[in-house]
C-alpha positions in Angstrom: 113.2 128.2 117.8 114.9 127.4 114.5 114.4 123.7 115.1 110.7 124.2 115.9 110.2 126.1 112.6 111.8 123.3 110.7 109.7 120.6 112.5 106.5 122.6 111.7 107.4 122.6 108.0 108.2 118.9 108.1 104.9 118.3 109.8 103.0 120.2 107.1 104.7 118.1 104.4 103.9 114.9 106.2 100.3 116.0 106.8 99.9 116.7 103.2 101.4 113.4 102.2 99.1 111.5 104.5 96.0 113.3 103.4 96.5 113.1 99.7 96.0 109.3 99.0 92.3 110.1 98.4 93.2 111.7 95.1 92.0 109.4 92.4 93.1 108.5 88.8 96.8 109.2 89.7 99.7 106.9 89.3 98.6 106.0 92.8 101.2 108.6 94.0 99.7 111.4 96.1 99.9 114.8 94.4 102.2 117.3 96.0 100.5 120.3 94.5 100.5 122.2 97.8 104.2 121.6 98.2 105.2 123.1 94.8 104.1 126.6 95.8 107.2 128.8 95.4 106.9 130.1 98.9 107.8 126.6 100.2 111.2 126.8 98.6 112.5 130.3 99.5 114.7 129.8 102.6 117.4 127.6 104.1 114.8 126.3 106.5 112.5 125.3 103.6 115.4 123.4 102.1 116.1 121.6 105.3 112.5 120.8 105.8 112.2 119.4 102.3 115.1 117.1 102.7 114.1 116.0 106.2 110.7 115.1 104.7 112.5 112.7 102.2 114.0 110.9 105.2 110.8 110.9 107.1 108.6 109.6 104.3 111.2 106.8 103.5 110.9 105.8 107.2 107.1 105.9 107.1 107.0 103.6 104.0 109.4 101.1 105.5 107.9 101.0 109.0 104.2 101.1 108.0 102.6 97.9 109.6 106.2 96.6 110.0 106.5 96.4 106.2 110.3 96.1 106.2 110.1 92.7 108.0 106.9 91.6 106.2 108.6 91.9 102.9 112.1 90.7 104.0 111.5 88.0 106.5 108.1 86.6 107.0 107.7 84.9 103.6 110.8 82.8 104.2 109.1 80.7 106.9 111.7 80.9 109.7 109.2 83.0 111.7 105.7 81.6 112.4 102.6 83.3 113.5 100.9 82.5 116.8 97.4 83.7 116.1 97.2 86.5 113.7 95.7 85.4 110.4 97.2 88.2 108.3 100.7 87.2 109.4 100.0 83.5 108.9 98.8 84.4 105.4 102.2 86.1 104.6 104.1 83.1 106.1 102.1 80.8 103.8 102.5 83.1 100.8 98.8 83.7 100.5 99.3 87.3 99.5 95.8 87.8 98.0 94.2 87.2 101.5 91.6 89.7 102.5 93.0 91.7 105.4 93.3 95.4 105.8 97.0 95.0 106.7 97.6 92.9 103.6 96.1 95.6 101.4 98.6 98.0 103.1 101.5 95.7 102.3 100.3 95.3 98.7 100.2 99.0 98.2 103.3 100.9 97.0 101.8 104.4 97.4 103.9 105.3 100.5 107.1 104.5 98.7 106.0 106.7 95.7 105.0 109.4 98.2 108.7 109.4 99.4 109.9 109.3 95.8 107.7 112.2 94.9 109.2 114.2 97.7 112.7 113.3 96.5 111.8 114.4 93.0 110.5 117.7 94.3 113.5 118.3 96.6 116.0 117.5 93.8 114.3 120.0 91.5 113.7 122.8 94.0 116.9 122.9 96.2 119.0 124.8 93.6 116.6 127.7 93.5 117.0 128.3 97.3 120.6 129.4 96.8 119.3 132.4 94.8 116.7 133.5 97.4 118.6 132.9 100.7 122.2 133.9 100.8 122.7 131.7 103.9 122.2 128.6 101.8 125.5 128.0 100.1 126.1 126.2 96.9 128.2 123.7 98.9 125.3 123.0 101.3 122.8 122.7 98.5 125.0 120.2 96.7 125.3 118.1 99.8 121.5 118.2 100.5 120.6 117.4 96.9 123.0 114.4 96.9 121.2 113.0 99.8 117.8 113.3 98.1 119.2 111.6 95.0 120.5 108.7 97.1 117.2 108.2 98.9 115.4 108.1 95.6 117.9 105.6 94.2 117.6 103.5 97.4 113.8 103.5 97.2 113.7 102.2 93.6 116.2 99.4 94.5 113.9 98.6 97.5 110.6 98.4 95.6 112.0 96.5 92.6 112.8 93.6 94.9 109.2 93.6 96.1 107.2 94.2 93.0 109.6 93.7 90.1 108.7 96.0 87.2 107.5 99.4 88.6 106.7 102.8 87.2 109.8 105.0 87.0 108.9 108.5 88.0 111.7 111.0 88.1 110.0 114.5 87.9 107.7 116.2 90.3 104.0 115.8 89.7 102.2 118.8 88.2 99.0 117.8 89.8 97.3 116.4 86.7 96.0 112.9 86.3 98.4 110.5 84.7 98.6 106.8 83.8 102.2 105.5 83.9 103.0 102.0 82.9 105.5 99.8 84.7 109.1 100.0 83.6 111.3 96.8 83.3 113.1 96.2 86.6 116.5 96.2 85.0 116.0 99.7 83.6 114.8 100.9 87.0 117.9 99.4 88.6 120.1 100.9 86.0 118.6 104.3 86.8 119.1 103.7 90.5 122.8 102.8 89.9 123.4 105.9 87.8 121.8 108.0 90.5 123.9 106.4 93.3 127.0 107.1 91.2 125.9 110.7 90.5 125.5 111.5 94.2 128.9 110.3 95.4 130.9 113.4 94.6 128.5 115.6 96.7 128.8 113.4 99.8 131.4 113.2 102.5 132.8 110.0 104.0 131.9 111.4 107.5 130.1 114.4 108.8 133.1 115.6 110.7 133.6 119.0 109.0 136.9 117.9 107.5 136.0 117.2 103.9 135.3 119.7 101.1 131.8 118.2 100.7 130.8 119.0 104.2 132.3 121.9 106.2 131.6 122.8 109.8 128.8 121.3 111.9 126.2 120.0 109.5 122.8 121.3 110.5 124.4 122.4 113.8 125.2 118.9 114.9 128.5 117.1 115.4 129.7 113.9 113.8 128.2 111.6 116.3 124.7 112.8 115.5 125.0 111.7 111.8 126.7 108.3 112.1 124.8 105.6 110.1 121.9 108.0 109.5 122.9 110.9 107.2 123.9 109.8 103.7 127.6 109.3 103.0 129.9 108.1 100.3 130.1 104.7 102.1 126.3 104.3 101.9 126.3 105.2 98.2 129.0 102.6 97.4 127.3 100.0 99.5 124.0 100.6 97.7 125.8 100.2 94.3 127.2 96.9 95.5 123.7 95.7 96.3 122.1 96.9 93.1 124.7 95.1 91.0 124.4 92.0 93.2 120.6 91.9 92.6 121.2 92.4 88.9 123.7 89.5 88.8 126.6 91.7 87.7 129.0 90.4 90.3 132.2 92.0 89.0 130.6 95.4 89.6 129.2 94.3 92.9 132.6 93.2 94.0 134.2 96.5 92.8 131.9 98.6 95.0 132.0 96.3 98.0 135.8 96.5 97.8 135.6 100.3 97.6 133.7 100.4 100.9 135.9 97.8 102.7 139.2 99.2 101.4 138.2 102.6 102.7 137.7 101.6 106.3 139.9 104.4 107.5 137.6 106.8 105.9 134.3 105.2 106.8 134.9 104.0 110.3 132.9 100.8 109.6 133.7 97.7 111.6 132.4 94.4 112.9 130.2 94.2 116.0 130.3 91.7 118.8 127.2 89.7 119.6 126.9 91.5 122.9 127.1 95.0 121.2 124.7 93.8 118.5 122.0 92.7 120.8 122.4 94.7 124.1 120.2 97.6 125.1 121.6 100.8 123.5 123.6 98.5 121.1 123.5 98.2 117.3 119.7 98.3 117.1 119.8 101.6 119.0 122.2 102.6 116.3 124.8 105.2 115.4 127.7 102.8 115.6 130.4 101.8 113.1 128.8 98.4 112.4 125.7 100.1 110.9 126.4 101.4 107.5 122.9 102.7 106.9 120.0 102.8 109.4 116.5 104.2 109.5 116.5 106.0 112.9 113.6 105.7 115.4 114.7 108.3 117.9 112.2 109.1 120.7 114.2 112.3 121.5 113.8 113.5 117.9 110.1 112.7 117.7 110.8 109.9 115.2 108.8 107.3 117.0 106.0 105.5 115.2 103.1 103.3 116.2 104.6 100.7 113.9 108.0 99.9 112.6 109.8 98.1 115.4 109.9 94.3 115.2 109.9 94.1 119.1 106.2 94.9 118.9 105.6 91.5 117.3 108.4 89.4 118.9 108.4 90.4 122.6 106.0 89.5 125.4 105.9 89.1 129.1 108.0 89.5 131.2 109.6 92.1 128.9 106.5 94.0 127.8 102.9 93.8 129.1 101.7 91.4 126.4 100.8 87.8 127.1 101.7 86.4 123.7 103.9 87.6 120.9 102.6 87.7 117.3 105.6 85.9 115.7 108.3 83.4 116.9 110.9 81.0 115.6 110.1 77.4 116.6 112.7 75.7 118.8 113.3 72.9 116.3 114.1 75.6 113.6 116.5 77.3 115.9 118.3 74.1 116.7 118.5 73.2 113.0 119.7 76.6 111.8 122.3 77.0 114.5 123.5 73.5 114.7 127.3 73.9 114.6 129.4 73.3 117.7 130.3 76.5 119.6 127.5 78.4 117.9 126.7 81.3 120.3 124.0 83.3 118.4 121.0 81.4 119.8 122.0 82.5 123.3 122.0 86.2 122.2 119.1 86.0 119.7 116.5 84.0 121.7 115.2 83.5 125.2 112.5 81.3 126.8 113.7 78.4 124.6 112.1 76.0 127.0 108.6 77.3 126.3 106.2 76.5 123.4 106.9 79.9 121.8 110.5 81.0 122.2 111.0 84.8 122.2 113.1 86.3 119.4 115.2 88.6 121.6 117.8 90.0 119.1 116.0 93.4 119.0 115.0 94.6 122.5 115.5 98.4 122.5 112.8 98.9 125.2 112.4 102.5 126.3 111.5 102.3 129.9 110.8 106.1 130.0 107.7 105.6 127.8 104.7 104.3 129.8 101.9 105.2 127.3 101.2 102.0 125.3 99.8 104.1 122.4 103.3 105.7 122.0 104.9 102.3 122.3 108.1 101.8 124.2 110.8 101.0 121.6 113.7 103.0 120.2 115.2 100.5 117.8 116.3 101.5 114.3 115.9 99.6 111.1 119.4 98.4 110.1 119.4 98.6 106.3 123.0 97.8 105.7 125.6 96.7 108.2 129.3 95.7 107.9 128.9 91.9 108.4 126.2 91.8 105.7 128.5 93.6 103.3 131.3 91.0 103.9 128.8 88.2 103.2 127.7 90.0 100.0 131.3 90.3 98.9 131.9 86.6 99.7 129.0 85.7 97.4 130.3 87.9 94.6 133.8 86.3 94.9 132.3 82.8 95.0 130.2 83.4 91.9 133.3 84.8 90.1 135.3 81.7 90.9 137.5 83.4 93.6 137.0 80.5 96.0 139.8 81.1 98.4 139.0 84.8 98.7 135.3 84.0 99.2 136.2 81.5 102.0 138.3 84.2 103.6 135.4 86.7 103.8 133.0 84.0 105.0 135.5 82.9 107.7 135.8 86.5 108.9 132.2 86.3 109.9 132.3 82.8 111.2 135.4 83.4 113.3 133.8 86.6 114.8 130.9 84.3 115.9 133.4 81.7 117.4 132.9 79.2 114.5 135.7 77.4 112.8 136.9 78.0 109.2 135.0 76.2 106.5 136.7 73.2 104.9 139.4 74.5 102.4 137.9 72.0 99.8 134.5 73.8 99.9 133.7 75.3 96.5 130.9 75.8 94.0 127.4 75.2 95.2 128.5 73.9 98.5 130.3 77.2 99.2 127.2 79.2 98.0 125.0 77.2 100.3 127.4 78.0 103.2 127.2 81.7 102.4 123.4 81.6 102.3 123.3 79.7 105.6 125.6 82.2 107.2 123.4 85.1 106.0 120.4 83.3 107.4 122.0 82.9 110.8 123.7 86.3 111.1 120.9 88.4 109.6 117.9 86.7 111.1 115.1 89.3 111.7 116.9 92.1 109.8 114.8 91.9 106.6 117.1 89.9 104.2 116.1 86.3 104.2 113.3 86.3 101.6 115.3 88.4 99.2 118.2 85.9 99.7 115.9 83.0 98.9 114.9 84.8 95.7 118.4 85.8 94.7 120.0 82.4 95.5 117.0 80.6 93.8 116.1 78.6 96.8 112.4 79.4 97.2 111.2 75.9 96.3 113.7 74.3 98.7 112.6 76.4 101.8 108.9 77.3 101.2 105.7 75.7 100.0 106.0 77.5 96.6 107.1 75.3 93.7 109.5 76.2 90.9 106.5 76.5 88.6 105.0 79.1 91.0 108.3 81.0 91.0 108.4 80.9 87.2 104.9 82.4 87.1 106.0 85.3 89.4 105.1 84.1 92.9 108.3 85.6 94.3 106.9 89.1 93.7 104.1 90.8 95.7 100.8 91.5 94.0 99.8 95.1 93.4 97.0 96.6 95.5 93.5 97.0 94.1 93.9 100.7 94.9 96.9 100.9 92.6 95.2 99.0 89.8 92.0 101.1 90.1 93.9 104.4 90.0 96.2 103.7 87.2 94.8 102.0 84.1 98.2 101.4 82.7 99.1 98.9 85.4 98.9 95.2 85.0 98.8 92.8 87.9 101.8 90.5 88.5 101.0 87.3 86.6 100.9 84.8 89.5 98.4 86.9 91.4 95.9 87.6 88.6 
């Protein structure tokens, strides 16, 4: 009964969030006027529903029309489109193309809806301790720390897509506003400060053994929260990534070290290829290799009509579809995974003898679901995993001149995939190229490749875009016409004007 009440409150919040984009002359963030009523923030159940909505709206933004993979993978060119013109336009970096899905991908309103819910939750949670004695100060601090993390993560996420973005940190009062874009470095500095601020309120694990989290959190044991509910390890990992993107590699290394050196507290670890790709493996989630995942649990009503890459990559005989939407050409697979003893193609691909090989890395097919409208997948979005963090740390060390230590981290991943150590003489740009290649191979299809090309300054080498295009802002996405129309303070990214 209690769970049903909370789910109804979450449903109300999501319904309001979905229905409000019609409000005009706003930042292009839906107003949350209906959610600011005092009676929405009186009880412990209200607090739980408010925080749960932060998670749900974050998931909705990242999964909408498979946005996470569109932003993170398709522009890099490893994946090709079979027939869909909108996907081909993304692959070819024609981001002004006229498709309804393209307008969805250009639009940041779903992300700002999630940010608005975080702003509201951060502000309102403290008042619940005064109106419901069951909601302790300890529990409020823990819940609020999670909302702070989600907001910080969302700002890190959208800066990589659009560059300069509006920085909104207070709940909307329902009035029309025009808010200009803030410089991306300032937004990232805010996100880093927020990530640091939430750490003290978070536990390493939800096992009831830390002062930050006592007893069963929300009536669930530790296994329910692994990789999903925000922890100190996630916050330190986010900091490592924020500073990596900013080019402050000493700080990135500091926070990556904090995570890796606290393995006894985090429980994080490497994952075998079999456990990474098998049914009910890493992409089903809640395992030590996944530092942070966006869950898609059918049992918890978290399924979506979009948001699982399998919907685009699989086809017969695995699902009732004659042709997949995207694939990696055989020649590309052989070139990327060209080293002797390389095992990943066997686990990541199937039907290599056919014209369109199947990308088979994610295949969390839920056989219990027969209704094609509900889909049949239960895979999560892996945001951060342990292998990726090691490669991030290897990059930071290499850029700081710690060549031997960078090689050691790189070799950890290579050895776990049956590859030999790199040549001890490898250094400088050659070492950086090796780290980028290993990220490309290990993280294929996980939403990293485009951002890596941007960060490693390799876009002209691997795509049709020239350095002149990049200098003019082609690496960023254009803003949607809806955003520009609703907020007169916004200016389109230069390349896309």
